[in-house]
LOLO-752250 format. One line per 2 residues: number of its first residue (from 1); their letters; for each residue x, y, z of C-alpha. Coordinates in Angstrom, 2 decimals. Layout:
N
NUM	A	X/Y/Z; ...;
// end
This chain:
667
1	MR	56.28/-33.42/-38.27; 58.53/-33.24/-35.20;
3	PL	56.20/-31.00/-33.12; 53.32/-33.39/-33.72;
5	TA	55.51/-36.34/-32.78; 56.44/-34.61/-29.45;
7	IF	52.78/-33.92/-28.60; 51.68/-37.52/-29.26;
9	SV	54.67/-38.74/-27.26; 53.60/-36.76/-24.18;
11	LF	49.95/-37.93/-24.49; 51.15/-41.49/-24.89;
13	FA	53.31/-41.47/-21.82; 50.61/-39.66/-19.85;
15	TL	48.16/-42.38/-20.63; 50.69/-45.03/-19.52;
17	HA	50.86/-43.41/-16.00; 48.28/-45.04/-13.75;
19	ET	47.04/-43.56/-10.45; 49.73/-43.70/-7.79;
21	LI	48.88/-46.40/-5.23; 48.98/-45.53/-1.59;
23	RV	49.41/-48.34/0.85; 49.22/-48.32/4.62;
25	QG	51.31/-50.32/7.11; 50.40/-50.52/10.83;
27	MD	46.63/-50.65/10.44; 44.41/-53.53/9.45;
29	QK	43.11/-53.42/5.90; 39.58/-52.39/6.83;
31	QA	40.77/-49.45/8.90; 43.25/-48.37/6.27;
33	DL	40.65/-48.49/3.52; 38.20/-46.41/5.62;
35	AL	40.85/-43.85/6.48; 41.93/-43.51/2.78;
37	EK	38.34/-43.15/1.78; 37.71/-40.30/4.24;
39	IS	40.72/-38.31/2.95; 40.41/-39.33/-0.66;
41	GR	39.39/-35.88/-1.77; 42.56/-34.36/-0.37;
43	LT	44.73/-37.14/-1.85; 43.50/-36.54/-5.40;
45	YV	46.53/-34.44/-6.31; 49.00/-36.93/-4.75;
47	RS	47.47/-39.83/-6.58; 47.38/-38.02/-9.96;
49	RP	51.16/-37.52/-9.99; 54.11/-40.01/-9.93;
51	AA	55.30/-41.06/-6.50; 57.86/-38.58/-5.09;
53	PS	59.20/-37.57/-1.61; 57.20/-34.36/-1.55;
55	RA	53.92/-36.06/-2.42; 54.66/-38.88/0.01;
57	DD	55.20/-36.29/2.75; 51.80/-34.64/1.90;
59	AA	50.07/-38.04/2.13; 51.73/-38.76/5.52;
61	FL	50.59/-35.40/6.88; 47.01/-35.86/5.75;
63	MK	46.86/-39.37/7.28; 48.34/-38.10/10.57;
65	RH	45.81/-35.22/10.74; 42.95/-37.59/10.06;
67	LF	43.93/-40.05/12.78; 44.46/-37.19/15.21;
69	LE	40.94/-35.95/14.52; 39.65/-39.48/15.07;
71	GY	40.94/-39.29/18.70; 44.36/-41.09/18.43;
73	RK	46.61/-39.23/20.85; 50.15/-40.18/19.87;
75	VE	50.14/-40.50/16.12; 53.29/-40.94/14.03;
77	VD	53.17/-41.50/10.28; 56.32/-42.06/8.28;
79	WS	56.68/-42.89/4.59; 58.77/-44.75/2.10;
81	LP	59.01/-45.20/-1.66; 59.30/-48.99/-2.39;
83	GD	60.28/-48.30/-5.99; 57.25/-49.83/-7.62;
85	GS	55.60/-46.49/-8.17; 53.55/-46.61/-4.88;
87	IL	53.73/-44.71/-1.63; 53.90/-46.65/1.61;
89	LI	52.64/-44.95/4.79; 53.99/-46.44/8.03;
91	VQ	51.54/-45.69/10.89; 51.98/-45.77/14.66;
93	KG	48.61/-44.52/15.88; 48.70/-45.26/19.64;
95	QR	45.54/-45.38/21.60; 42.22/-43.78/20.61;
97	YT	40.16/-41.89/23.22; 36.49/-40.89/22.93;
99	LG	34.24/-38.87/25.21; 32.95/-40.64/28.30;
101	NI	30.93/-39.32/31.26; 30.16/-35.63/31.35;
103	QF	28.88/-34.38/34.69; 27.79/-30.91/35.92;
105	IN	27.86/-29.67/39.50; 25.75/-26.70/40.60;
107	AR	23.98/-26.39/37.24; 21.51/-23.67/38.21;
109	VA	21.34/-21.50/35.11; 20.11/-24.38/32.92;
111	NP	19.57/-28.04/33.28; 22.64/-30.37/32.82;
113	EK	21.34/-31.66/29.49; 21.37/-28.12/28.01;
115	HR	24.90/-27.56/29.36; 25.98/-30.87/27.77;
117	DY	24.59/-29.76/24.40; 26.59/-26.54/24.47;
119	FL	29.80/-28.38/25.43; 29.33/-31.04/22.72;
121	QP	28.59/-28.56/19.96; 32.15/-28.45/18.54;
123	FV	32.44/-32.24/18.70; 29.05/-32.76/16.97;
125	TR	29.77/-30.33/14.15; 32.98/-32.14/13.16;
127	KN	31.95/-34.03/10.07; 34.12/-37.12/10.41;
129	TE	32.73/-38.34/13.71; 30.81/-41.64/14.04;
131	QN	27.28/-41.45/15.25; 27.10/-40.98/19.04;
133	VY	30.87/-41.51/19.33; 32.87/-38.34/19.80;
135	PY	36.72/-38.60/19.59; 38.48/-36.51/22.22;
137	LK	40.27/-33.46/20.82; 41.80/-30.80/23.04;
139	ED	40.81/-28.00/20.64; 37.18/-29.18/20.69;
141	YL	37.33/-29.51/24.52; 38.53/-25.90/24.85;
143	EG	35.96/-24.62/22.42; 33.18/-26.47/24.23;
145	LE	34.36/-25.01/27.55; 34.24/-21.55/25.94;
147	NL	30.70/-22.26/24.67; 29.56/-23.02/28.25;
149	TN	31.03/-19.86/29.60; 29.58/-17.75/26.74;
151	YL	26.14/-19.25/27.37; 26.18/-18.18/31.02;
153	RS	27.35/-14.70/30.04; 24.55/-14.49/27.43;
155	QG	22.09/-15.00/30.28; 23.51/-12.02/32.16;
157	YW	26.14/-13.81/34.30; 29.02/-11.70/32.98;
159	NA	31.49/-12.94/35.74; 30.55/-16.57/35.21;
161	QI	33.20/-19.29/35.37; 33.25/-23.00/34.48;
163	TT	35.85/-25.10/36.24; 36.73/-28.71/35.64;
165	NG	38.96/-31.38/37.24; 39.42/-33.05/33.85;
167	PV	40.03/-34.27/31.35; 40.50/-37.64/33.06;
169	FD	41.85/-40.35/30.78; 40.82/-43.92/31.49;
171	PT	43.36/-46.25/29.83; 41.16/-49.28/30.43;
173	TR	38.02/-48.06/28.65; 39.91/-45.38/26.59;
175	KV	37.28/-42.87/27.61; 37.81/-39.27/28.61;
177	HF	35.68/-38.09/31.61; 34.75/-34.56/32.64;
179	TF	33.25/-33.04/35.76; 32.34/-29.37/35.36;
181	TE	31.40/-26.94/38.17; 29.23/-23.96/37.33;
183	KP	30.05/-20.72/39.13; 27.61/-18.16/37.61;
185	GT	28.12/-15.36/40.11; 25.77/-12.37/40.00;
187	QF	23.14/-11.98/37.31; 23.59/-8.45/35.93;
189	TL	20.74/-6.06/35.11; 20.68/-3.17/32.61;
191	LR	21.22/0.39/33.65; 19.68/3.15/31.54;
193	PK	21.87/3.33/28.34; 23.99/6.35/27.77;
195	LE	23.73/7.96/24.35; 26.19/10.34/22.75;
197	VQ	24.54/11.58/19.58; 26.11/13.78/16.97;
199	GA	23.78/15.25/14.34; 20.32/14.84/15.92;
201	VI	18.32/14.93/19.13; 17.22/11.78/20.85;
203	PE	13.62/10.92/19.86; 11.07/10.97/22.70;
205	KL	9.69/7.67/21.63; 13.20/6.12/21.88;
207	TR	13.57/7.51/25.39; 10.37/5.76/26.41;
209	KL	11.43/2.46/24.90; 14.89/2.58/26.59;
211	TE	13.15/3.26/29.93; 11.12/0.06/29.43;
213	LT	14.37/-1.88/28.89; 16.06/-0.47/31.95;
215	GL	16.20/-2.94/34.81; 15.86/-6.02/32.62;
217	IA	18.40/-8.85/32.85; 21.60/-7.95/30.97;
219	SA	21.25/-10.95/28.68; 22.70/-11.04/25.19;
221	EN	19.12/-10.96/23.88; 18.24/-7.77/25.82;
223	IN	21.54/-6.13/24.93; 21.06/-6.86/21.25;
225	KT	17.44/-5.63/21.53; 18.67/-2.34/23.04;
227	RA	21.12/-1.81/20.25; 18.58/-2.77/17.54;
229	TI	16.04/-0.37/19.09; 18.43/2.55/18.95;
231	DK	19.52/1.67/15.43; 15.99/1.31/14.14;
233	SF	14.85/4.51/15.79; 17.46/6.73/14.16;
235	RG	17.35/4.96/10.77; 13.58/5.31/10.92;
237	QG	14.03/9.04/11.38; 15.75/9.34/8.04;
239	FP	19.46/8.63/8.76; 20.25/5.64/6.42;
241	YL	24.03/6.06/6.82; 24.00/5.97/10.63;
243	QL	27.23/4.98/12.43; 26.69/3.31/15.77;
245	SM	29.23/1.84/18.21; 28.68/0.33/21.63;
247	TQ	30.76/-0.30/24.70; 29.74/-2.46/27.68;
249	TN	30.85/-2.11/31.32; 29.86/-4.69/33.98;
251	TQ	30.32/-3.57/37.62; 28.56/-4.48/40.86;
253	GK	25.78/-6.41/39.23; 24.89/-3.64/36.75;
255	TQ	25.62/-3.40/33.05; 26.18/0.03/31.58;
257	LE	25.80/0.29/27.79; 27.20/3.37/26.13;
259	FK	26.46/4.19/22.55; 28.19/6.64/20.26;
261	II	25.97/7.65/17.38; 26.99/9.71/14.34;
263	TG	23.78/10.20/12.32; 25.03/11.87/9.21;
265	DR	22.64/13.83/7.01; 18.92/13.39/7.49;
267	FK	17.03/12.41/4.28; 13.70/13.70/3.14;
269	VG	10.95/11.78/1.40; 11.23/12.06/-2.39;
271	KI	9.47/10.23/-5.19; 6.74/7.70/-4.46;
273	TV	6.22/4.82/-6.93; 3.59/2.11/-6.83;
275	EG	3.73/-1.21/-8.67; 1.58/-4.35/-8.64;
277	NQ	-1.84/-2.62/-8.56; -4.39/-3.70/-11.15;
279	RT	-7.81/-2.55/-9.86; -6.79/0.26/-7.49;
281	ET	-5.98/3.66/-9.00; -2.34/4.54/-8.24;
283	RH	-3.26/8.04/-7.05; -5.47/6.65/-4.30;
285	IR	-2.57/4.58/-3.01; -0.04/7.40/-3.26;
287	RR	-2.31/9.88/-1.49; -1.89/7.95/1.75;
289	LK	1.77/8.95/1.77; 1.49/12.20/-0.06;
291	EL	1.73/14.25/3.18; 5.14/12.78/3.76;
293	QG	6.64/13.99/0.53; 9.23/16.68/1.09;
295	EE	9.14/16.01/4.84; 12.01/14.49/6.86;
297	FE	11.81/10.74/6.62; 10.21/8.85/9.52;
299	RD	9.88/5.10/8.94; 7.40/4.62/11.84;
301	EA	5.04/7.19/10.25; 5.35/5.58/6.82;
303	DK	4.68/2.11/8.32; 1.66/3.43/10.20;
305	RI	0.15/4.65/6.90; 0.88/1.28/5.28;
307	RK	-1.01/-0.48/8.06; -4.03/1.75/7.48;
309	LL	-3.91/0.91/3.77; -3.86/-2.78/4.73;
311	GT	-6.77/-2.13/7.05; -9.04/-1.18/4.11;
313	GA	-9.18/-4.81/3.13; -8.17/-3.99/-0.48;
315	FD	-4.74/-5.55/-0.22; -3.26/-8.85/0.90;
317	SI	0.18/-7.34/1.42; 2.06/-4.11/0.87;
319	QL	5.86/-3.89/0.86; 7.45/-0.54/1.41;
321	LD	11.05/-0.22/0.12; 12.90/2.95/1.04;
323	QP	15.66/3.73/-1.42; 18.20/6.44/-0.46;
325	AP	18.96/8.68/-3.43; 22.11/10.80/-4.02;
327	NG	20.17/14.06/-3.75; 19.48/13.65/0.00;
329	KV	16.05/12.08/-0.66; 14.58/8.72/0.22;
331	NF	12.38/7.39/-2.61; 9.48/5.07/-1.78;
333	LL	8.57/2.01/-3.79; 5.28/0.39/-2.79;
335	RV	4.82/-3.17/-4.01; 1.20/-4.09/-3.51;
337	DE	-0.68/-7.43/-3.77; -4.34/-6.69/-4.18;
339	AK	-6.97/-8.83/-2.48; -10.35/-9.88/-3.80;
341	SY	-12.09/-6.97/-2.15; -15.71/-7.64/-2.95;
343	GV	-18.13/-10.43/-2.35; -21.31/-11.75/-0.67;
345	KV	-21.54/-12.72/2.96; -24.03/-14.90/4.83;
347	YA	-24.00/-15.49/8.56; -26.05/-17.02/11.30;
349	GA	-25.86/-16.95/15.12; -27.87/-16.82/18.32;
351	GS	-28.16/-14.83/21.50; -29.97/-15.03/24.74;
353	RE	-32.10/-11.97/23.96; -32.05/-12.01/20.13;
355	GG	-32.80/-15.68/19.69; -31.80/-16.84/16.24;
357	IL	-29.89/-14.43/13.98; -29.70/-14.66/10.23;
359	GA	-27.99/-12.15/8.03; -26.73/-11.59/4.50;
361	GY	-25.00/-8.78/2.66; -22.72/-7.50/-0.07;
363	FD	-19.41/-5.70/0.41; -16.81/-3.96/-1.70;
365	RN	-13.71/-2.70/0.07; -12.37/-0.99/-3.05;
367	LW	-15.38/0.53/-4.81; -14.48/1.91/-8.28;
369	GQ	-10.79/1.28/-7.47; -10.80/4.26/-5.17;
371	LY	-10.57/2.39/-1.79; -14.12/3.40/-0.87;
373	NL	-15.82/0.84/1.39; -19.38/-0.16/0.45;
375	EV	-21.52/-2.28/2.88; -25.04/-3.51/2.28;
377	DL	-26.53/-5.65/5.08; -29.94/-7.17/5.97;
379	EY	-30.31/-8.97/9.29; -33.27/-10.76/10.89;
381	SG	-33.43/-11.74/14.53; -35.96/-12.34/17.33;
383	LG	-35.86/-8.58/17.95; -36.80/-7.58/14.41;
385	IL	-35.24/-6.51/11.12; -32.19/-4.36/10.41;
387	GE	-31.33/-3.08/6.92; -28.32/-0.84/6.40;
389	IS	-26.24/0.62/3.58; -23.05/2.63/4.13;
391	LT	-20.30/4.18/2.05; -17.00/5.11/3.70;
393	DP	-14.02/7.09/2.43; -11.24/6.00/4.82;
395	FF	-8.89/8.81/3.73; -11.10/11.86/3.39;
397	LE	-9.27/14.98/2.20; -6.16/12.82/1.95;
399	RD	-5.84/12.82/5.75; -6.41/10.49/8.67;
401	LS	-10.13/11.16/8.44; -12.75/8.52/7.84;
403	WQ	-15.96/9.91/6.33; -19.00/7.58/6.50;
405	NR	-22.49/8.10/5.08; -25.08/5.64/6.24;
407	AF	-28.80/4.97/5.77; -30.76/2.42/7.81;
409	IL	-34.16/1.01/8.67; -34.98/-1.15/11.65;
411	TR	-37.79/-2.63/13.64; -37.55/-3.80/17.25;
413	EY	-40.04/-5.53/19.54; -39.42/-5.24/23.24;
415	DT	-41.65/-6.33/26.18; -43.18/-2.98/26.67;
417	FQ	-43.02/-1.25/23.27; -42.51/-1.74/19.55;
419	KE	-40.26/0.57/17.48; -39.83/1.34/13.83;
421	EA	-37.05/3.75/12.76; -35.51/4.88/9.49;
423	GI	-32.74/7.48/9.09; -29.54/8.74/7.68;
425	ET	-26.24/9.65/9.36; -22.96/11.19/8.28;
427	SL	-19.88/10.99/10.51; -16.20/11.94/10.55;
429	EW	-13.70/9.86/12.50; -10.22/11.12/13.25;
431	EV	-7.38/8.98/14.62; -5.50/11.71/16.50;
433	ND	-2.68/9.27/17.31; -2.16/5.55/17.86;
435	YY	-4.49/5.56/20.86; -6.82/8.55/20.79;
437	DV	-9.79/8.49/18.48; -12.55/11.09/17.93;
439	RL	-15.82/10.58/16.05; -18.36/13.30/15.26;
441	AL	-21.79/12.17/13.89; -24.79/14.15/12.60;
443	GI	-28.02/12.22/11.97; -31.73/12.48/11.48;
445	SY	-34.28/9.67/11.69; -38.05/9.10/11.87;
447	VD	-39.24/7.06/14.84; -42.64/5.45/15.39;
449	LQ	-43.41/3.85/18.78; -46.33/1.67/19.92;
451	ER	-46.99/0.34/23.35; -47.11/-3.42/24.09;
453	GD	-48.29/-5.46/27.00; -49.47/-3.48/30.01;
455	LP	-47.45/-0.33/29.31; -49.45/2.78/30.34;
457	AN	-49.83/5.23/27.46; -48.34/8.03/29.47;
459	QL	-45.08/6.10/29.82; -44.50/5.81/26.09;
461	GN	-43.55/9.39/25.61; -43.70/10.97/22.19;
463	SS	-44.98/8.06/20.01; -44.06/9.57/16.64;
465	YI	-41.18/11.99/16.16; -38.18/13.05/14.16;
467	DN	-34.94/12.66/16.02; -32.11/15.10/15.14;
469	HL	-28.85/14.36/16.91; -25.18/15.41/17.14;
471	TL	-22.91/12.85/18.80; -19.29/13.22/19.88;
473	TQ	-17.40/10.06/20.81; -13.88/10.16/22.27;
475	SY	-11.94/6.95/22.82; -8.52/6.33/24.34;
477	DR	-7.56/2.68/23.77; -4.36/1.06/25.16;
479	RN	-5.53/-2.54/24.88; -3.13/-5.10/23.40;
481	DI	-5.96/-6.61/21.31; -9.45/-5.30/20.33;
483	AL	-11.16/-8.65/20.03; -9.39/-10.60/22.79;
485	PT	-7.71/-8.13/25.16; -5.52/-9.52/27.96;
487	RG	-3.80/-6.34/29.19; -4.12/-2.55/28.86;
489	YI	-7.20/-0.36/29.23; -9.79/1.64/27.28;
491	AE	-11.62/4.84/28.25; -14.54/6.15/26.24;
493	LN	-16.81/9.19/26.54; -19.94/9.49/24.45;
495	TR	-21.68/12.87/24.38; -25.05/13.37/22.56;
497	FG	-27.29/16.35/21.99; -30.68/15.62/20.41;
499	FA	-33.98/17.17/19.45; -37.00/14.94/19.24;
501	AG	-39.51/16.92/17.12; -43.14/15.70/17.24;
503	ND	-46.44/16.49/18.92; -44.55/16.91/22.17;
505	SI	-41.12/18.10/21.08; -38.26/17.75/23.57;
507	SY	-34.52/18.38/23.55; -32.10/16.20/25.46;
509	FS	-28.46/15.98/26.42; -26.63/12.75/27.44;
511	ND	-23.17/11.64/28.60; -21.91/8.04/28.87;
513	LR	-18.52/7.22/30.35; -16.83/3.78/30.15;
515	YT	-13.50/2.53/31.54; -12.20/-1.04/31.32;
517	WY	-8.90/-2.32/32.59; -7.27/-5.72/31.75;
519	HE	-4.38/-7.31/33.61; -2.47/-10.62/33.25;
521	IS	-1.85/-12.27/36.57; 0.06/-15.16/35.03;
523	KN	0.40/-16.94/31.77; -2.86/-18.78/32.41;
525	SR	-4.95/-16.27/34.25; -6.04/-12.63/34.05;
527	IA	-8.55/-10.21/35.47; -10.78/-7.55/33.93;
529	LG	-12.31/-4.60/35.74; -14.83/-2.27/34.23;
531	GR	-17.11/0.61/35.09; -19.84/2.53/33.25;
533	IG	-21.93/5.46/34.17; -24.38/7.57/32.17;
535	AI	-27.18/10.08/32.34; -29.67/11.66/29.94;
537	NP	-31.25/15.01/30.81; -34.22/16.61/29.08;
539	LG	-33.71/20.28/28.34; -36.77/22.45/29.16;
541	ND	-39.86/21.97/31.23; -41.08/18.72/29.59;
543	ER	-39.26/15.72/30.99; -41.23/12.99/29.19;
545	LP	-38.47/11.40/27.22; -39.58/8.94/24.45;
547	ID	-39.12/5.44/25.91; -36.59/4.42/23.31;
549	RR	-34.24/7.24/24.45; -34.16/6.04/28.07;
551	YF	-31.59/3.67/29.52; -32.20/-0.05/29.97;
553	IG	-29.67/-2.31/31.70; -29.31/-5.94/32.73;
555	GA	-28.11/-8.81/30.62; -24.97/-10.44/29.31;
557	NS	-23.00/-7.18/29.21; -24.07/-5.57/32.51;
559	VR	-25.68/-7.18/35.58; -25.87/-10.81/34.60;
561	SF	-28.45/-11.99/37.17; -31.06/-10.21/35.03;
563	GE	-32.20/-10.84/31.48; -31.55/-8.26/28.79;
565	RE	-33.05/-4.83/29.72; -34.84/-6.31/32.73;
567	LN	-33.24/-4.40/35.64; -35.89/-1.85/36.52;
569	PS	-35.40/1.57/38.16; -35.55/1.46/41.97;
571	QG	-38.70/3.65/42.04; -40.66/0.97/40.24;
573	AN	-39.18/-2.12/41.85; -40.28/-1.21/45.39;
575	AG	-43.86/-1.04/44.23; -43.68/-4.49/42.64;
577	DD	-44.01/-3.03/39.17; -42.00/-5.29/36.83;
579	LQ	-42.65/-3.32/33.69; -39.57/-2.26/31.71;
581	LG	-39.90/1.52/31.72; -36.23/2.52/31.46;
583	GR	-34.47/5.25/33.35; -32.55/8.53/33.05;
585	SY	-29.28/7.50/34.77; -27.40/4.31/35.57;
587	FI	-24.13/2.82/36.74; -22.56/-0.57/36.17;
589	GN	-19.46/-2.18/37.65; -17.95/-5.53/36.60;
591	LE	-15.08/-7.70/37.82; -13.97/-10.89/36.09;
593	YI	-11.36/-13.53/36.83; -10.50/-15.59/33.73;
595	RH	-8.59/-18.85/33.94; -7.23/-21.00/31.10;
597	IA	-8.68/-24.55/31.02; -7.56/-26.17/27.75;
599	GP	-6.79/-24.77/24.28; -9.00/-21.72/23.59;
601	LK	-11.38/-22.70/26.44; -11.44/-20.49/29.55;
603	GV	-13.33/-20.50/32.79; -14.82/-17.23/34.14;
605	TF	-15.80/-16.11/37.58; -17.50/-12.71/37.83;
607	LD	-19.10/-10.17/40.15; -21.46/-7.49/38.81;
609	VG	-23.11/-4.51/40.29; -25.49/-1.95/38.76;
611	GL	-28.29/0.41/39.30; -30.87/2.31/37.22;
613	ST	-32.85/5.44/38.28; -35.64/7.54/36.83;
615	GL	-33.83/10.56/38.30; -30.19/11.58/38.19;
617	DF	-28.88/9.60/41.19; -27.58/6.77/38.92;
619	GF	-29.32/4.06/40.99; -26.69/4.20/43.80;
621	SD	-29.44/4.05/46.42; -30.59/0.55/45.38;
623	PK	-27.79/-1.30/43.66; -28.20/-4.88/42.45;
625	YA	-25.46/-7.42/42.88; -24.74/-10.60/40.89;
627	AG	-22.07/-13.29/41.05; -21.63/-16.12/38.60;
629	LG	-19.60/-18.61/36.59; -19.13/-19.16/32.92;
631	LQ	-17.18/-20.68/30.06; -15.53/-18.64/27.37;
633	LD	-14.28/-19.93/24.02; -11.73/-17.55/22.50;
635	LP	-12.16/-17.20/18.72; -10.59/-14.65/16.31;
637	IG	-13.90/-12.74/16.15; -13.93/-12.51/19.97;
639	PV	-14.98/-14.73/22.92; -18.11/-16.86/22.70;
641	RL	-19.56/-16.84/26.23; -21.94/-19.08/28.18;
643	EY	-22.53/-17.72/31.67; -24.91/-17.93/34.57;
645	GY	-25.46/-14.93/36.90; -26.94/-15.37/40.43;
647	SL	-28.63/-12.54/42.23; -27.03/-11.71/45.58;
649	NR	-29.79/-9.29/46.78; -32.92/-10.35/44.94;
651	SE	-36.13/-8.34/45.54; -39.67/-9.69/45.19;
653	GE	-40.52/-10.35/41.58; -36.90/-10.37/40.36;
655	PS	-35.24/-13.51/38.95; -32.91/-15.50/41.14;
657	GT	-30.54/-15.86/38.24; -30.23/-15.92/34.49;
659	LH	-28.34/-17.95/31.83; -26.68/-15.93/29.04;
661	FS	-25.22/-16.92/25.69; -23.42/-14.14/23.80;
663	IG	-20.42/-13.20/21.61; -17.86/-10.55/22.48;
665	TA	-16.29/-9.31/25.71; -18.70/-8.62/28.55;
667	F	-17.59/-5.05/29.08;
// end
């Protein structure tokens, strides 16, 4: 029984011991209660044990530290044990000082309010401060001063200094005042980084990127960007265990970054696993990366192929996880989230020439789960009817080849002729690299033409023929956005060889060249400059081209003082003939100044020039000039434009100007 008695005795005396009371002398009761409440968590151990010198000393230390953090400069806390089981803390807290006026002289790098925020950061983050009242602490003051200096250095002022005549203590208001003077010195710029690489050669793409960073302000952001660019480049080349170190030297306003890189072994692409797909066959996803298997790992190349998979419209998202394996391989795991890739579409619109437009169709971006793209469309407008069905394999032969097969039927009514055409076409499109694209198309169609209005029969050309054509299109596109470009350029060459077989068979050869350049002048303004030139040449003795194979210019996308297709060849204009007969060569030049007005709304000022000729002189002998104004509403599908073009050299019978409404860039 004795062991049980001992246990119950301990429990009994433990329950008799109440929480040790801590009392404070030298502070009013409200202040004392508030102080004890703020440090109550740290006093738990002291209160849970009987009063003793060691625990009284702990309580005194905690109270002194708390008062010091509250801004009391000369704090003394003693203790005593009255003998009633409590601890008495005897406090001499002195005067409390809080932050007063904070002024900045020569604050050029940032406004004084921003400097103040950096200085106050250590004071604000201290949890026991009252709202908008910051107790003065020397350690916070020194940290705030260091924050200010580091901020200036982060902006490229690596010799920056912050001096102060404070702190100044005001015993009357018990405030501490500061006056800081900013001495930023020279703002440094980046020299070309030096790279010492062990285990690999420096990628050419990395060299170009580092050249773009050279000369920028040596801010912390740009320095970190340089380091991240180098790190990403080598890791993306298949070096997952890359070791990279950097040193920085600042002299004479220039910052030299030196990187030492130990790449380690380069990994190759191993197993490719796909998860998350329900409709899409796994093999059709894996085939996009199949060419990479066994090759040295390049993250950029893998990401490029993922973007093309997303471009099919069959997926909402694709996450590529590269997992280094112990056998020197990088395994790929593709986590896909499939989209609803099929549906019906209905659309409506309007244009200056087309009038009302109404269309409907069906699409499937993942036909049979094989990533084939099926499009069926039917469109009616003021020009006529267009029906089209196409099937595209975006990854033909498991390469960056897009193979499209298309069948169409259309009717068109123009001022001088009516056209009906039905045909088929097959084409291959190859994305040679990120910018250069080549498309080869082979097609055949049946064309029936009928004259309208006062068109002479001899101007119609072959009225019924079978058109066989081979077309090569080359495009080099460096625009920053296809729908709404603001900078960059695009160059395109379209070469076509055709044979129109009918009662009067004729072969022809044509070339069309286009170049457009976009440049941002400022955040709110930009210019666009474009030029186009083209010619079609009959092969053989017969030069009577069918009228629908000739060039027609004028309208919202060429010389905007004319309506669509209404700029006539110079040979006809001089005779007062306003019939739209078309020509064999043309040129067009456009210049636009675009200014932001509000939100997506822009104002446009433009100057157009163009000419059309029945020969091969491109219309240079009689160019037409137009100037105008317009409004442009930028939407994700492209700009919606309302523009008026005024003729600067109007001839008799030509319009003085024309109002245009259209969708898409002008050129």
